[in-house]
C-alpha positions as CSV (number, residue, x, y, z in Angstrom):
1,X,16.9,17.5,76.8
2,X,14.3,15.0,78.1
3,X,11.7,16.5,75.8
4,X,14.0,16.0,72.8
5,X,14.3,12.3,73.7
6,X,10.5,12.0,74.0
7,X,10.0,13.7,70.7
8,X,12.6,11.4,69.1
9,X,11.0,8.3,70.5
10,X,7.6,9.5,69.4
11,X,8.9,10.1,65.9
12,X,10.5,6.6,65.8
13,X,7.3,4.9,67.0
14,X,5.2,6.7,64.4
15,X,7.7,5.8,61.6
16,X,7.7,2.2,62.8
17,X,3.9,2.0,62.6
18,X,4.1,3.3,59.0
19,X,6.8,0.9,58.0
20,X,4.9,-2.0,59.4
21,X,1.6,-1.0,57.8
22,X,3.2,-0.3,54.4
23,X,5.0,-3.6,54.5
24,X,2.0,-5.6,55.6
25,X,-0.4,-4.2,53.0
26,X,2.0,-4.8,50.1
27,X,0.5,-1.8,48.3
28,X,4.0,-0.5,47.3
29,X,5.9,-2.6,44.8
30,X,9.2,-1.0,45.8
31,X,8.7,-2.2,49.4
32,X,7.9,-5.6,48.2
33,X,11.1,-5.7,46.1
34,X,13.1,-4.5,49.2
35,X,11.2,-6.4,51.9
36,X,14.5,-7.6,53.6
37,X,15.7,-4.0,53.9
38,X,12.4,-3.0,55.4
39,X,12.6,-5.8,58.0
40,X,16.1,-4.5,58.9
41,X,14.8,-1.0,59.3
42,X,11.9,-2.2,61.5
43,X,14.3,-4.2,63.7
44,X,16.6,-1.2,64.0
45,X,13.8,1.1,65.1
46,X,12.5,-1.5,67.6
47,X,16.0,-1.7,69.0
48,X,16.2,2.0,69.5
49,X,12.8,2.2,71.1
50,X,13.7,-0.4,73.8
């Protein structure tokens, strides 16, 4: 059970890094158009990692 939690947190951390890097680079026009949604997702992932 604890291993599952560690895997989940690892996945969330990896996904968070990707969301931040994609948002910062601005390479994806869809992300630029939905920047507020991306910020909400980032904040949600940060909250779950705390």
